[in-house]
C-alpha positions as CSV (number, residue, x, y, z in Angstrom):
1,X,17.4,-29.8,20.0
2,X,15.7,-30.3,16.2
3,X,15.8,-32.7,14.4
4,X,17.1,-32.2,11.2
5,X,17.2,-34.1,7.4
6,X,20.7,-34.5,5.8
7,X,20.3,-36.0,1.9
8,X,23.5,-38.7,2.4
9,X,24.9,-39.9,-0.9
10,X,22.5,-42.5,-1.9
11,X,19.9,-39.7,-2.6
12,X,22.5,-37.9,-4.5
13,X,23.1,-41.0,-6.1
14,X,19.5,-41.1,-6.6
15,X,19.5,-38.6,-8.4
16,X,21.8,-38.6,-10.6
17,X,20.5,-42.0,-11.9
18,X,17.6,-40.4,-12.8
19,X,18.8,-37.8,-15.1
20,X,20.4,-40.3,-16.3
21,X,17.4,-42.0,-17.9
22,X,15.6,-39.0,-18.0
23,X,18.5,-36.4,-20.2
24,X,18.3,-38.1,-23.4
25,X,14.5,-38.5,-23.3
26,X,14.4,-34.5,-23.2
27,X,17.0,-34.1,-25.4
28,X,15.3,-35.8,-27.9
29,X,11.8,-34.1,-26.8
30,X,13.1,-30.6,-26.7
31,X,14.7,-31.1,-29.7
32,X,12.0,-32.6,-32.3
33,X,9.2,-31.0,-30.0
34,X,9.8,-28.1,-28.3
35,X,12.7,-26.3,-30.7
36,X,10.5,-26.6,-34.5
37,X,7.0,-25.9,-32.2
38,X,9.4,-22.4,-31.1
39,X,10.8,-22.3,-34.8
40,X,7.5,-22.5,-36.6
41,X,6.1,-19.5,-34.2
42,X,9.1,-17.1,-34.7
43,X,9.0,-18.5,-38.8
44,X,5.7,-17.0,-38.9
45,X,5.8,-14.1,-38.1
46,X,7.5,-13.3,-41.7
47,X,7.2,-13.3,-44.9
48,X,10.1,-15.5,-45.9
49,X,9.8,-18.4,-48.2
50,X,13.5,-20.0,-47.1
51,X,16.0,-18.6,-48.5
52,X,16.3,-14.9,-47.5
53,X,16.7,-13.1,-44.2
54,X,13.9,-13.0,-41.9
55,X,13.7,-9.0,-42.4
56,X,9.8,-9.3,-43.8
57,X,8.5,-8.3,-40.5
58,X,4.4,-8.9,-40.6
59,X,3.3,-9.7,-37.3
60,X,-0.4,-11.8,-36.9
61,X,-0.9,-11.2,-41.2
62,X,0.4,-14.8,-42.5
63,X,-2.5,-15.6,-39.2
64,X,-4.9,-12.6,-40.7
65,X,-4.7,-13.9,-44.0
66,X,-5.0,-18.4,-43.5
67,X,-7.9,-17.4,-41.2
68,X,-9.9,-15.3,-44.4
69,X,-8.7,-17.8,-46.7
70,X,-11.7,-20.3,-48.4
71,X,-9.7,-22.7,-49.0
72,X,-7.8,-23.4,-45.5
73,X,-11.3,-22.5,-44.7
74,X,-13.0,-25.5,-46.5
75,X,-10.4,-26.8,-45.2
76,X,-10.9,-27.2,-41.7
77,X,-14.2,-28.0,-42.6
78,X,-13.5,-31.0,-43.8
79,X,-11.4,-32.5,-40.8
80,X,-14.5,-31.4,-39.0
81,X,-16.1,-33.8,-41.6
82,X,-13.8,-36.8,-40.6
83,X,-14.5,-36.7,-37.0
84,X,-17.9,-36.2,-37.3
85,X,-18.4,-39.4,-39.2
86,X,-15.8,-40.9,-37.2
87,X,-18.5,-40.9,-34.2
88,X,-20.8,-41.2,-36.4
89,X,-19.4,-44.8,-38.5
90,X,-16.6,-45.8,-36.7
91,X,-16.8,-46.2,-33.5
92,X,-20.5,-48.5,-33.8
93,X,-18.5,-50.4,-36.6
94,X,-15.7,-51.2,-34.5
95,X,-18.0,-51.4,-31.8
96,X,-19.8,-54.3,-33.0
97,X,-17.1,-56.1,-34.3
98,X,-15.2,-56.4,-31.2
99,X,-18.2,-57.2,-29.3
100,X,-18.5,-59.9,-31.9
101,X,-15.0,-61.5,-32.3
102,X,-14.2,-61.1,-28.9
103,X,-18.0,-63.6,-28.7
104,X,-16.6,-67.7,-28.2
105,X,-16.8,-69.2,-31.8
106,X,-14.9,-70.4,-34.7
107,X,-12.4,-69.4,-36.9
108,X,-12.4,-66.1,-33.9
109,X,-8.8,-66.3,-34.5
110,X,-8.9,-66.4,-38.2
111,X,-11.4,-62.9,-37.6
112,X,-8.8,-60.5,-35.8
113,X,-6.1,-61.4,-37.5
114,X,-8.7,-60.1,-40.7
115,X,-9.7,-56.9,-39.6
116,X,-6.1,-56.2,-37.8
117,X,-4.1,-56.5,-40.9
118,X,-5.6,-53.5,-42.1
119,X,-3.4,-51.6,-40.0
120,X,-1.0,-53.3,-40.6
121,X,0.1,-51.9,-43.2
122,X,1.8,-48.0,-44.6
123,X,-0.7,-45.8,-45.0
124,X,1.7,-45.4,-48.6
125,X,0.6,-49.5,-49.7
126,X,-2.6,-49.3,-48.3
127,X,-3.0,-45.9,-50.7
128,X,-1.0,-47.6,-53.4
129,X,-3.9,-50.9,-53.4
130,X,-6.8,-48.8,-53.5
131,X,-5.3,-46.0,-56.3
132,X,-5.4,-48.5,-58.2
133,X,-8.8,-50.3,-56.7
134,X,-10.4,-46.8,-57.5
135,X,-9.8,-46.2,-60.9
136,X,-11.8,-45.7,-63.9
137,X,-12.5,-49.2,-65.4
138,X,-11.1,-50.7,-62.3
139,X,-11.7,-53.5,-60.0
140,X,-14.6,-51.1,-58.2
141,X,-16.5,-50.5,-60.8
142,X,-16.5,-53.9,-62.8
143,X,-17.9,-55.5,-58.7
144,X,-19.8,-52.7,-58.8
145,X,-21.3,-53.5,-62.6
146,X,-21.3,-57.6,-62.1
147,X,-23.8,-57.7,-59.0
148,X,-25.7,-54.7,-61.3
149,X,-24.4,-51.9,-59.3
150,X,-23.4,-49.8,-62.8
151,X,-25.3,-46.6,-62.3
152,X,-23.1,-46.4,-58.8
153,X,-20.2,-46.2,-60.2
154,X,-18.2,-43.3,-60.0
155,X,-15.3,-41.3,-60.5
156,X,-14.5,-41.5,-56.5
157,X,-11.5,-39.7,-56.2
158,X,-12.1,-36.8,-59.2
159,X,-16.4,-36.2,-58.7
160,X,-15.5,-33.4,-55.9
161,X,-19.2,-33.9,-53.8
162,X,-17.8,-37.9,-53.3
163,X,-13.9,-37.4,-52.8
164,X,-14.6,-37.2,-48.9
165,X,-17.0,-39.8,-48.8
166,X,-14.5,-42.2,-50.0
167,X,-11.4,-41.5,-49.0
168,X,-13.5,-41.8,-45.3
169,X,-14.6,-45.2,-46.5
170,X,-10.1,-45.9,-47.1
171,X,-9.7,-44.4,-43.9
172,X,-12.2,-46.4,-42.3
173,X,-10.8,-49.7,-43.7
174,X,-7.4,-48.8,-42.3
175,X,-8.0,-48.3,-39.2
176,X,-11.5,-49.4,-38.2
177,X,-8.3,-52.4,-36.5
178,X,-6.8,-50.3,-34.1
179,X,-10.8,-49.6,-32.7
180,X,-11.5,-53.3,-32.6
181,X,-8.1,-53.6,-30.4
182,X,-8.6,-51.3,-28.5
183,X,-12.4,-52.4,-27.8
184,X,-11.2,-55.4,-27.1
185,X,-8.9,-55.0,-24.9
186,X,-11.6,-53.2,-22.5
187,X,-13.4,-56.3,-23.2
188,X,-11.3,-58.2,-21.1
189,X,-11.9,-55.7,-17.9
190,X,-15.4,-57.1,-18.0
191,X,-16.6,-58.9,-15.0
192,X,-17.9,-62.6,-16.5
193,X,-18.6,-62.8,-12.8
194,X,-21.0,-60.2,-13.3
195,X,-22.5,-60.9,-17.1
196,X,-23.5,-64.5,-15.9
197,X,-25.6,-63.2,-12.9
198,X,-27.2,-60.7,-15.1
199,X,-27.9,-63.7,-17.7
200,X,-29.2,-66.2,-14.7
201,X,-31.7,-63.2,-13.8
202,X,-32.7,-63.4,-17.1
203,X,-31.1,-60.8,-19.5
204,X,-30.6,-61.5,-22.2
205,X,-27.7,-60.5,-24.3
206,X,-29.3,-57.3,-25.7
207,X,-29.8,-56.0,-21.9
208,X,-26.6,-57.8,-20.7
209,X,-24.6,-55.6,-23.3
210,X,-26.5,-52.6,-22.5
211,X,-26.1,-52.2,-19.4
212,X,-23.2,-53.7,-18.2
213,X,-21.1,-54.7,-20.7
214,X,-21.1,-51.0,-22.8
215,X,-21.0,-48.6,-19.0
216,X,-17.8,-50.5,-18.0
217,X,-16.9,-50.1,-21.2
218,X,-17.4,-46.3,-21.1
219,X,-13.4,-45.8,-20.3
220,X,-12.4,-47.6,-23.6
221,X,-14.8,-45.7,-25.7
222,X,-13.8,-42.6,-24.7
223,X,-10.2,-43.2,-24.9
224,X,-10.3,-43.7,-28.8
225,X,-12.9,-41.1,-29.3
226,X,-9.9,-38.5,-27.8
227,X,-7.4,-40.5,-30.1
228,X,-10.1,-40.1,-33.2
229,X,-10.0,-36.8,-32.8
230,X,-6.8,-35.9,-32.6
231,X,-5.8,-38.4,-36.2
232,X,-8.4,-37.1,-37.8
233,X,-7.5,-33.2,-37.4
234,X,-3.8,-34.6,-38.4
235,X,-4.7,-36.8,-41.1
236,X,-2.2,-36.4,-44.3
237,X,-0.9,-39.2,-45.9
238,X,-3.9,-40.9,-47.1
239,X,-5.1,-37.9,-48.3
240,X,-1.6,-36.9,-49.8
241,X,-0.7,-39.8,-51.9
242,X,-4.5,-40.6,-53.3
243,X,-5.7,-37.5,-54.6
244,X,-2.9,-34.2,-52.5
245,X,-5.7,-32.3,-51.8
246,X,-7.6,-32.5,-54.7
247,X,-9.4,-32.1,-57.5
248,X,-10.1,-28.3,-57.2
249,X,-9.3,-28.3,-53.0
250,X,-11.7,-30.6,-52.2
251,X,-10.4,-32.8,-50.6
252,X,-7.9,-30.5,-49.0
253,X,-6.8,-31.2,-44.7
254,X,-4.9,-28.4,-42.7
255,X,-1.8,-31.2,-43.1
256,X,-2.1,-30.8,-47.0
257,X,-2.7,-27.2,-46.7
258,X,0.4,-26.3,-45.1
259,X,2.2,-28.6,-48.2
260,X,0.7,-26.9,-50.9
261,X,1.0,-23.3,-49.9
262,X,3.9,-23.6,-47.3
263,X,6.3,-26.2,-48.8
264,X,5.4,-25.9,-52.5
265,X,5.1,-22.8,-53.0
266,X,7.6,-21.3,-50.9
267,X,6.0,-19.6,-48.3
268,X,7.2,-21.0,-45.2
269,X,6.4,-18.3,-43.0
270,X,2.4,-18.9,-44.0
271,X,2.9,-22.3,-43.8
272,X,4.7,-21.3,-40.4
273,X,1.3,-20.0,-39.5
274,X,-0.4,-22.5,-40.7
275,X,0.9,-24.9,-38.7
276,X,0.7,-22.7,-34.9
277,X,-3.2,-23.1,-35.7
278,X,-3.2,-26.4,-36.4
279,X,-1.4,-26.8,-33.3
280,X,-3.4,-24.4,-31.4
281,X,-6.7,-26.2,-32.8
282,X,-5.5,-29.3,-31.6
283,X,-4.0,-28.0,-28.0
284,X,-7.6,-27.4,-27.3
285,X,-9.4,-30.0,-28.4
286,X,-7.4,-32.3,-26.4
287,X,-7.3,-29.4,-23.3
288,X,-11.1,-29.3,-22.8
289,X,-11.8,-33.1,-23.8
290,X,-9.4,-33.9,-21.2
291,X,-11.5,-31.6,-19.0
292,X,-14.9,-32.1,-19.2
293,X,-15.1,-36.1,-20.7
294,X,-11.7,-38.0,-19.5
295,X,-11.2,-36.3,-16.3
296,X,-13.7,-39.0,-14.9
297,X,-11.6,-41.2,-15.8
298,X,-8.1,-40.1,-14.6
299,X,-9.3,-39.6,-11.1
300,X,-11.1,-42.4,-10.7
301,X,-8.2,-44.5,-12.1
302,X,-5.7,-42.1,-9.6
303,X,-8.2,-42.4,-6.4
304,X,-7.8,-46.5,-7.2
305,X,-4.5,-46.2,-7.0
306,X,-4.1,-44.4,-3.6
307,X,-6.7,-46.2,-2.2
């Protein structure tokens, strides 16, 4: 006679406990993530100012309007430029500083604190502080003139040719501490035995870094690249406080564009369509990066866990 598996009261109690623990997080996720996303998709099909009834259905009209707007196209390019600059500049700077403060030296703890401190500051405090530093004839201009570099003085936040790069400097100063912290955590996983063995075999510090440290730090670097790309697509706080997307839309990002066109102009249907476009772009980037870059890291982690 075949044996049947009967679930006892202990199994039901276990499922109930799991449900009670998961329910609060699930309710919050549905209420503050899934429901707003669904409403944004729904509102994006209407021409709506937020007050009148939803009667003016325009279908994909808001999406066509956004994709053909040169201001929105410029905002997408600005986000893309921040991604490129982050990979080209923030990555080597963060990695180099992490390798530096990972060495045994006097004052290493203080140096780590100084490098990480800006990341702890809020975006508002950072933006206001840099606004004061970069104002005309402010501390930055005075310092440049004292160093004999007066020719470099610019209207840092009012010149459309340099405002994006000025903002990138501020963003780098603010977030480079996170990159250093992440790389330092990854460096702790590099076996000291490998570097010591390579040193005994005659390898110098450059060869050890190139052939041992960096390959083993690869998963951490790839995680940081992913976080940096998603963060660059969602930039808002610093840029909005410092420039409001100006001058003449030269520092707009997709999120500042949503605020300008969706909220300030009371075009909530159009703003919802832009928000959906931003979500799709972020989702596609995350999906493609996960599929072609992070997949081998996650598969390796699962293999180690199962093994």
